[in-house]
N, CA, C and O atoms as a CHARMM CRD file, in Angstrom:
* protein
*
  256
    1    1 MET  N    -14.06200  37.72200 152.05300 PROA 1      0.00000
    2    1 MET  CA   -15.19200  36.94600 152.53700 PROA 1      0.00000
    3    1 MET  C    -15.75100  37.61400 153.77900 PROA 1      0.00000
    4    1 MET  O    -14.99900  38.11000 154.61900 PROA 1      0.00000
    5    2 LYS  N    -17.06000  37.62700 153.89300 PROA 2      0.00000
    6    2 LYS  CA   -17.71000  38.20200 155.06400 PROA 2      0.00000
    7    2 LYS  C    -17.94600  37.09800 156.09200 PROA 2      0.00000
    8    2 LYS  O    -18.48000  36.03600 155.77200 PROA 2      0.00000
    9    3 ILE  N    -17.54500  37.36200 157.30700 PROA 3      0.00000
   10    3 ILE  CA   -17.69700  36.42400 158.41200 PROA 3      0.00000
   11    3 ILE  C    -18.85500  36.90100 159.28000 PROA 3      0.00000
   12    3 ILE  O    -18.95500  38.08700 159.59500 PROA 3      0.00000
   13    4 GLU  N    -19.72600  35.97600 159.66400 PROA 4      0.00000
   14    4 GLU  CA   -20.84500  36.30700 160.54700 PROA 4      0.00000
   15    4 GLU  C    -20.69300  35.57300 161.88000 PROA 4      0.00000
   16    4 GLU  O    -19.97600  34.57800 161.98700 PROA 4      0.00000
   17    5 LEU  N    -21.38300  36.09000 162.88100 PROA 5      0.00000
   18    5 LEU  CA   -21.38000  35.48900 164.20000 PROA 5      0.00000
   19    5 LEU  C    -21.82500  34.03600 164.10800 PROA 5      0.00000
   20    5 LEU  O    -22.81400  33.73200 163.44000 PROA 5      0.00000
   21    6 TYR  N    -21.11900  33.15000 164.76200 PROA 6      0.00000
   22    6 TYR  CA   -21.36100  31.70700 164.84300 PROA 6      0.00000
   23    6 TYR  C    -21.00200  30.92800 163.58300 PROA 6      0.00000
   24    6 TYR  O    -21.27100  29.73000 163.50300 PROA 6      0.00000
   25    7 ASP  N    -20.39400  31.59600 162.59100 PROA 7      0.00000
   26    7 ASP  CA   -19.91000  30.84800 161.42700 PROA 7      0.00000
   27    7 ASP  C    -18.87100  29.83000 161.86700 PROA 7      0.00000
   28    7 ASP  O    -18.08200  30.07800 162.77900 PROA 7      0.00000
   29    8 LYS  N    -18.88700  28.68200 161.20300 PROA 8      0.00000
   30    8 LYS  CA   -17.84400  27.68100 161.40200 PROA 8      0.00000
   31    8 LYS  C    -16.80100  27.91900 160.32400 PROA 8      0.00000
   32    8 LYS  O    -17.12600  28.00100 159.13900 PROA 8      0.00000
   33    9 ILE  N    -15.54700  28.03000 160.74200 PROA 9      0.00000
   34    9 ILE  CA   -14.47300  28.35500 159.81300 PROA 9      0.00000
   35    9 ILE  C    -13.36200  27.32000 159.87300 PROA 9      0.00000
   36    9 ILE  O    -13.22200  26.58600 160.85100 PROA 9      0.00000
   37   10 GLN  N    -12.58600  27.28000 158.81600 PROA 10     0.00000
   38   10 GLN  CA   -11.37700  26.45600 158.77900 PROA 10     0.00000
   39   10 GLN  C    -10.20100  27.40900 158.85600 PROA 10     0.00000
   40   10 GLN  O    -10.09700  28.34100 158.05900 PROA 10     0.00000
   41   11 LEU  N     -9.31200  27.17900 159.81500 PROA 11     0.00000
   42   11 LEU  CA    -8.12700  28.01800 159.96300 PROA 11     0.00000
   43   11 LEU  C     -6.99600  27.46400 159.10500 PROA 11     0.00000
   44   11 LEU  O     -6.98100  26.27800 158.77800 PROA 11     0.00000
   45   12 LYS  N     -6.07000  28.31000 158.75000 PROA 12     0.00000
   46   12 LYS  CA    -4.92700  27.89900 157.93700 PROA 12     0.00000
   47   12 LYS  C     -4.03300  26.90000 158.65200 PROA 12     0.00000
   48   12 LYS  O     -3.27700  26.17300 158.00800 PROA 12     0.00000
   49   13 ASN  N     -4.11200  26.85400 159.99200 PROA 13     0.00000
   50   13 ASN  CA    -3.29800  25.90200 160.75700 PROA 13     0.00000
   51   13 ASN  C     -3.93100  24.51000 160.81400 PROA 13     0.00000
   52   13 ASN  O     -3.40200  23.61500 161.47500 PROA 13     0.00000
   53   14 GLY  N     -5.07900  24.32000 160.11400 PROA 14     0.00000
   54   14 GLY  CA    -5.73000  23.01400 160.05100 PROA 14     0.00000
   55   14 GLY  C     -6.83600  22.80000 161.06800 PROA 14     0.00000
   56   14 GLY  O     -7.55000  21.80000 160.99100 PROA 14     0.00000
   57   15 LYS  N     -6.99700  23.70500 162.01300 PROA 15     0.00000
   58   15 LYS  CA    -8.04000  23.58000 163.03100 PROA 15     0.00000
   59   15 LYS  C     -9.32900  24.23800 162.54800 PROA 15     0.00000
   60   15 LYS  O     -9.30200  25.12700 161.69600 PROA 15     0.00000
   61   16 SER  N    -10.46000  23.79200 163.10100 PROA 16     0.00000
   62   16 SER  CA   -11.73200  24.45200 162.82000 PROA 16     0.00000
   63   16 SER  C    -12.12900  25.27100 164.04400 PROA 16     0.00000
   64   16 SER  O    -11.64300  25.04300 165.15200 PROA 16     0.00000
   65   17 ALA  N    -13.01800  26.22400 163.81800 PROA 17     0.00000
   66   17 ALA  CA   -13.42100  27.12100 164.90100 PROA 17     0.00000
   67   17 ALA  C    -14.79500  27.70200 164.60900 PROA 17     0.00000
   68   17 ALA  O    -15.28600  27.64000 163.48200 PROA 17     0.00000
   69   18 HSD  N    -15.41200  28.27300 165.65500 PROA 18     0.00000
   70   18 HSD  CA   -16.67000  29.00100 165.51800 PROA 18     0.00000
   71   18 HSD  C    -16.43200  30.43700 165.97500 PROA 18     0.00000
   72   18 HSD  O    -15.79500  30.67800 167.00100 PROA 18     0.00000
   73   19 ILE  N    -16.94800  31.37700 165.20600 PROA 19     0.00000
   74   19 ILE  CA   -16.81400  32.79500 165.54100 PROA 19     0.00000
   75   19 ILE  C    -17.80800  33.13100 166.65800 PROA 19     0.00000
   76   19 ILE  O    -19.00600  32.88900 166.51800 PROA 19     0.00000
   77   20 VAL  N    -17.31600  33.68100 167.74800 PROA 20     0.00000
   78   20 VAL  CA   -18.17700  34.02400 168.87900 PROA 20     0.00000
   79   20 VAL  C    -18.23900  35.53100 169.14400 PROA 20     0.00000
   80   20 VAL  O    -19.03900  35.98800 169.96000 PROA 20     0.00000
   81   21 GLU  N    -17.39800  36.29600 168.45700 PROA 21     0.00000
   82   21 GLU  CA   -17.41600  37.75600 168.58900 PROA 21     0.00000
   83   21 GLU  C    -16.74500  38.33900 167.34800 PROA 21     0.00000
   84   21 GLU  O    -15.73600  37.82100 166.87100 PROA 21     0.00000
   85   22 ILE  N    -17.31300  39.41200 166.84100 PROA 22     0.00000
   86   22 ILE  CA   -16.71400  40.12400 165.71500 PROA 22     0.00000
   87   22 ILE  C    -16.20900  41.45700 166.24900 PROA 22     0.00000
   88   22 ILE  O    -16.99700  42.31800 166.64000 PROA 22     0.00000
   89   23 TYR  N    -14.87700  41.62100 166.26400 PROA 23     0.00000
   90   23 TYR  CA   -14.29700  42.87900 166.74500 PROA 23     0.00000
   91   23 TYR  C    -14.33400  43.93600 165.64900 PROA 23     0.00000
   92   23 TYR  O    -14.75400  45.07000 165.88000 PROA 23     0.00000
   93   24 GLU  N    -13.89000  43.55500 164.45600 PROA 24     0.00000
   94   24 GLU  CA   -13.94800  44.43800 163.29700 PROA 24     0.00000
   95   24 GLU  C    -14.01100  43.56800 162.05300 PROA 24     0.00000
   96   24 GLU  O    -13.09300  42.79400 161.78200 PROA 24     0.00000
   97   25 GLN  N    -15.10200  43.69600 161.29500 PROA 25     0.00000
   98   25 GLN  CA   -15.31700  42.87700 160.10800 PROA 25     0.00000
   99   25 GLN  C    -14.11800  42.97500 159.16300 PROA 25     0.00000
  100   25 GLN  O    -13.67100  44.06700 158.81000 PROA 25     0.00000
  101   26 GLY  N    -13.61100  41.81400 158.76500 PROA 26     0.00000
  102   26 GLY  CA   -12.47400  41.77100 157.85800 PROA 26     0.00000
  103   26 GLY  C    -11.13000  41.93100 158.52900 PROA 26     0.00000
  104   26 GLY  O    -10.09200  41.93500 157.86800 PROA 26     0.00000
  105   27 VAL  N    -11.14900  42.06700 159.87200 PROA 27     0.00000
  106   27 VAL  CA    -9.88900  42.32000 160.58500 PROA 27     0.00000
  107   27 VAL  C     -9.66300  41.31400 161.70800 PROA 27     0.00000
  108   27 VAL  O     -8.69900  40.54900 161.66000 PROA 27     0.00000
  109   28 ALA  N    -10.54100  41.29900 162.72900 PROA 28     0.00000
  110   28 ALA  CA   -10.28500  40.47800 163.91800 PROA 28     0.00000
  111   28 ALA  C    -11.57700  39.92700 164.50400 PROA 28     0.00000
  112   28 ALA  O    -12.62900  40.56500 164.47200 PROA 28     0.00000
  113   29 TYR  N    -11.45400  38.70600 165.04600 PROA 29     0.00000
  114   29 TYR  CA   -12.60200  37.97700 165.58900 PROA 29     0.00000
  115   29 TYR  C    -12.17000  37.20100 166.83300 PROA 29     0.00000
  116   29 TYR  O    -10.99300  36.88500 167.00000 PROA 29     0.00000
  117   30 GLU  N    -13.12400  36.90200 167.69100 PROA 30     0.00000
  118   30 GLU  CA   -12.92000  35.96800 168.79800 PROA 30     0.00000
  119   30 GLU  C    -13.49500  34.63200 168.34000 PROA 30     0.00000
  120   30 GLU  O    -14.60100  34.58500 167.80100 PROA 30     0.00000
  121   31 ALA  N    -12.76200  33.56300 168.54900 PROA 31     0.00000
  122   31 ALA  CA   -13.19900  32.26000 168.05300 PROA 31     0.00000
  123   31 ALA  C    -12.98300  31.17100 169.09200 PROA 31     0.00000
  124   31 ALA  O    -11.99600  31.18000 169.82800 PROA 31     0.00000
  125   32 ASP  N    -13.92900  30.22700 169.14000 PROA 32     0.00000
  126   32 ASP  CA   -13.75300  28.99300 169.91100 PROA 32     0.00000
  127   32 ASP  C    -13.10700  27.99600 168.96300 PROA 32     0.00000
  128   32 ASP  O    -13.72000  27.57600 167.98100 PROA 32     0.00000
  129   33 ILE  N    -11.87200  27.62000 169.25800 PROA 33     0.00000
  130   33 ILE  CA   -11.05500  26.79400 168.37000 PROA 33     0.00000
  131   33 ILE  C    -11.02900  25.36500 168.88000 PROA 33     0.00000
  132   33 ILE  O    -10.70100  25.11800 170.04000 PROA 33     0.00000
  133   34 ALA  N    -11.37900  24.41800 168.00500 PROA 34     0.00000
  134   34 ALA  CA   -11.36600  22.99600 168.35900 PROA 34     0.00000
  135   34 ALA  C     -9.91700  22.53700 168.50700 PROA 34     0.00000
  136   34 ALA  O     -9.11500  22.65400 167.58000 PROA 34     0.00000
  137   35 GLU  N     -9.59900  22.01700 169.68500 PROA 35     0.00000
  138   35 GLU  CA    -8.23500  21.56500 169.96600 PROA 35     0.00000
  139   35 GLU  C     -8.10200  20.04400 169.91400 PROA 35     0.00000
  140   35 GLU  O     -7.00100  19.51300 170.06300 PROA 35     0.00000
  141   36 GLY  N     -9.21200  19.34400 169.70300 PROA 36     0.00000
  142   36 GLY  CA    -9.17600  17.88000 169.68300 PROA 36     0.00000
  143   36 GLY  C     -9.69200  17.31600 170.98900 PROA 36     0.00000
  144   36 GLY  O     -9.69700  18.00300 172.01100 PROA 36     0.00000
  145   37 ASP  N    -10.13100  16.05700 170.96000 PROA 37     0.00000
  146   37 ASP  CA   -10.67500  15.37800 172.14200 PROA 37     0.00000
  147   37 ASP  C    -11.82000  16.15400 172.78300 PROA 37     0.00000
  148   37 ASP  O    -12.04200  16.05400 173.99000 PROA 37     0.00000
  149   38 GLY  N    -12.55400  16.93300 171.97300 PROA 38     0.00000
  150   38 GLY  CA   -13.68600  17.68000 172.48900 PROA 38     0.00000
  151   38 GLY  C    -13.32000  18.94500 173.23400 PROA 38     0.00000
  152   38 GLY  O    -14.20000  19.61800 173.77100 PROA 38     0.00000
  153   39 GLU  N    -12.05400  19.28300 173.28000 PROA 39     0.00000
  154   39 GLU  CA   -11.59400  20.48600 173.97800 PROA 39     0.00000
  155   39 GLU  C    -11.58500  21.68100 173.03300 PROA 39     0.00000
  156   39 GLU  O    -11.32400  21.54100 171.83800 PROA 39     0.00000
  157   40 TYR  N    -11.87500  22.86800 173.58700 PROA 40     0.00000
  158   40 TYR  CA   -11.86300  24.10900 172.82200 PROA 40     0.00000
  159   40 TYR  C    -11.06900  25.16000 173.57100 PROA 40     0.00000
  160   40 TYR  O    -11.02000  25.16200 174.80100 PROA 40     0.00000
  161   41 SER  N    -10.45100  26.04800 172.81900 PROA 41     0.00000
  162   41 SER  CA    -9.82100  27.22300 173.42200 PROA 41     0.00000
  163   41 SER  C    -10.41100  28.44500 172.73300 PROA 41     0.00000
  164   41 SER  O    -10.76500  28.39300 171.55500 PROA 41     0.00000
  165   42 THR  N    -10.51300  29.53100 173.46200 PROA 42     0.00000
  166   42 THR  CA   -11.03500  30.77200 172.90300 PROA 42     0.00000
  167   42 THR  C     -9.86800  31.72200 172.71200 PROA 42     0.00000
  168   42 THR  O     -9.07800  31.95800 173.62600 PROA 42     0.00000
  169   43 ASP  N     -9.77600  32.26800 171.49200 PROA 43     0.00000
  170   43 ASP  CA    -8.64600  33.13500 171.17900 PROA 43     0.00000
  171   43 ASP  C     -9.05900  34.14100 170.11500 PROA 43     0.00000
  172   43 ASP  O    -10.03500  33.94000 169.39300 PROA 43     0.00000
  173   44 THR  N     -8.30500  35.21800 170.03200 PROA 44     0.00000
  174   44 THR  CA    -8.51400  36.21700 168.99000 PROA 44     0.00000
  175   44 THR  C     -7.77500  35.76200 167.74200 PROA 44     0.00000
  176   44 THR  O     -6.61400  35.35600 167.80300 PROA 44     0.00000
  177   45 ILE  N     -8.47000  35.83600 166.59900 PROA 45     0.00000
  178   45 ILE  CA    -7.84800  35.48100 165.33100 PROA 45     0.00000
  179   45 ILE  C     -7.99900  36.64700 164.35800 PROA 45     0.00000
  180   45 ILE  O     -8.86600  37.50600 164.52200 PROA 45     0.00000
  181   46 LYS  N     -7.14500  36.65700 163.35100 PROA 46     0.00000
  182   46 LYS  CA    -7.19100  37.67500 162.30400 PROA 46     0.00000
  183   46 LYS  C     -7.86100  37.09200 161.06700 PROA 46     0.00000
  184   46 LYS  O     -7.92700  35.87400 160.90300 PROA 46     0.00000
  185   47 GLN  N     -8.35700  37.96700 160.20000 PROA 47     0.00000
  186   47 GLN  CA    -8.94600  37.52900 158.93700 PROA 47     0.00000
  187   47 GLN  C     -7.93900  36.67700 158.15400 PROA 47     0.00000
  188   47 GLN  O     -8.31600  35.69600 157.51300 PROA 47     0.00000
  189   48 SER  N     -6.68000  37.05100 158.20900 PROA 48     0.00000
  190   48 SER  CA    -5.64200  36.33300 157.46700 PROA 48     0.00000
  191   48 SER  C     -5.40300  34.91600 157.98600 PROA 48     0.00000
  192   48 SER  O     -4.76400  34.11600 157.30300 PROA 48     0.00000
  193   49 ASP  N     -5.90900  34.58400 159.19400 PROA 49     0.00000
  194   49 ASP  CA    -5.79200  33.23000 159.74700 PROA 49     0.00000
  195   49 ASP  C     -6.83700  32.28000 159.16300 PROA 49     0.00000
  196   49 ASP  O     -6.71200  31.06300 159.29700 PROA 49     0.00000
  197   50 ILE  N     -7.87400  32.83400 158.51300 PROA 50     0.00000
  198   50 ILE  CA    -9.01600  32.04000 158.05100 PROA 50     0.00000
  199   50 ILE  C     -8.79800  31.55600 156.62500 PROA 50     0.00000
  200   50 ILE  O     -8.49000  32.34100 155.72800 PROA 50     0.00000
  201   51 LEU  N     -8.96600  30.24300 156.43000 PROA 51     0.00000
  202   51 LEU  CA    -8.84800  29.65500 155.09900 PROA 51     0.00000
  203   51 LEU  C    -10.17900  29.74600 154.35400 PROA 51     0.00000
  204   51 LEU  O    -10.23100  30.20600 153.21300 PROA 51     0.00000
  205   52 TYR  N    -11.26400  29.29700 155.01700 PROA 52     0.00000
  206   52 TYR  CA   -12.59600  29.40000 154.41700 PROA 52     0.00000
  207   52 TYR  C    -13.67700  29.24400 155.47100 PROA 52     0.00000
  208   52 TYR  O    -13.40900  28.83500 156.60000 PROA 52     0.00000
  209   53 VAL  N    -14.92100  29.58100 155.08100 PROA 53     0.00000
  210   53 VAL  CA   -16.09600  29.44200 155.93600 PROA 53     0.00000
  211   53 VAL  C    -16.83500  28.18400 155.51300 PROA 53     0.00000
  212   53 VAL  O    -17.12000  28.00900 154.32800 PROA 53     0.00000
  213   54 PHE  N    -17.15500  27.29100 156.46700 PROA 54     0.00000
  214   54 PHE  CA   -17.91100  26.08200 156.14800 PROA 54     0.00000
  215   54 PHE  C    -19.31800  26.43400 155.68400 PROA 54     0.00000
  216   54 PHE  O    -19.75800  25.97700 154.63000 PROA 54     0.00000
  217   55 ALA  N    -20.01900  27.23800 156.46000 PROA 55     0.00000
  218   55 ALA  CA   -21.37700  27.69900 156.12100 PROA 55     0.00000
  219   55 ALA  C    -21.63700  28.93000 156.95900 PROA 55     0.00000
  220   55 ALA  O    -21.18300  29.02600 158.09900 PROA 55     0.00000
  221   56 ASP  N    -22.36600  29.86800 156.39400 PROA 56     0.00000
  222   56 ASP  CA   -22.62800  31.04800 157.19900 PROA 56     0.00000
  223   56 ASP  C    -23.85900  30.84100 158.08000 PROA 56     0.00000
  224   56 ASP  O    -24.65300  29.92900 157.85000 PROA 56     0.00000
  225   57 ALA  N    -24.00400  31.68200 159.07300 PROA 57     0.00000
  226   57 ALA  CA   -25.06800  31.53200 160.07000 PROA 57     0.00000
  227   57 ALA  C    -26.44700  31.59400 159.43100 PROA 57     0.00000
  228   57 ALA  O    -27.34800  30.87300 159.86100 PROA 57     0.00000
  229   58 ALA  N    -26.64000  32.43200 158.42100 PROA 58     0.00000
  230   58 ALA  CA   -27.94700  32.56000 157.76800 PROA 58     0.00000
  231   58 ALA  C    -28.34900  31.24700 157.08200 PROA 58     0.00000
  232   58 ALA  O    -29.51500  30.85800 157.14200 PROA 58     0.00000
  233   59 GLU  N    -27.40500  30.56700 156.43700 PROA 59     0.00000
  234   59 GLU  CA   -27.69900  29.28500 155.80400 PROA 59     0.00000
  235   59 GLU  C    -28.10900  28.24900 156.83900 PROA 59     0.00000
  236   59 GLU  O    -29.01800  27.45500 156.59400 PROA 59     0.00000
  237   60 ARG  N    -27.44900  28.24800 157.99400 PROA 60     0.00000
  238   60 ARG  CA   -27.79800  27.27400 159.03000 PROA 60     0.00000
  239   60 ARG  C    -29.18300  27.54300 159.57900 PROA 60     0.00000
  240   60 ARG  O    -29.94400  26.60400 159.81400 PROA 60     0.00000
  241   61 ARG  N    -29.52900  28.81300 159.79000 PROA 61     0.00000
  242   61 ARG  CA   -30.86500  29.15600 160.29600 PROA 61     0.00000
  243   61 ARG  C    -31.93600  28.73900 159.29700 PROA 61     0.00000
  244   61 ARG  O    -32.99500  28.25100 159.69200 PROA 61     0.00000
  245   62 ALA  N    -31.67300  28.92500 158.01500 PROA 62     0.00000
  246   62 ALA  CA   -32.63400  28.57500 156.97200 PROA 62     0.00000
  247   62 ALA  C    -32.84100  27.06600 156.89200 PROA 62     0.00000
  248   62 ALA  O    -33.90500  26.60800 156.47400 PROA 62     0.00000
  249   63 ALA  N    -31.84000  26.29400 157.28700 PROA 63     0.00000
  250   63 ALA  CA   -31.92800  24.83000 157.22100 PROA 63     0.00000
  251   63 ALA  C    -32.72900  24.23700 158.37200 PROA 63     0.00000
  252   63 ALA  O    -33.12300  23.07200 158.32300 PROA 63     0.00000
  253   64 ILE  N    -32.96700  25.03300 159.40300 PROA 64     0.00000
  254   64 ILE  CA   -33.68100  24.51800 160.58500 PROA 64     0.00000
  255   64 ILE  C    -35.17100  24.47100 160.33200 PROA 64     0.00000
  256   64 ILE  O    -35.93300  24.06700 161.20900 PROA 64     0.00000
């Protein structure tokens, strides 16, 4: 799966996140991870941590 900047993703650990930096497509990304109660943490994640993409950035732009 191709990940784009600002995509909302579901992580395998059950948390959702938004991609804020792409280090290497298909390998590593920086993500703002929802921790609950409106709190977020920013961390590096691997492609293997991602379960699926909710919607890609292009689809969201087209919906506006």
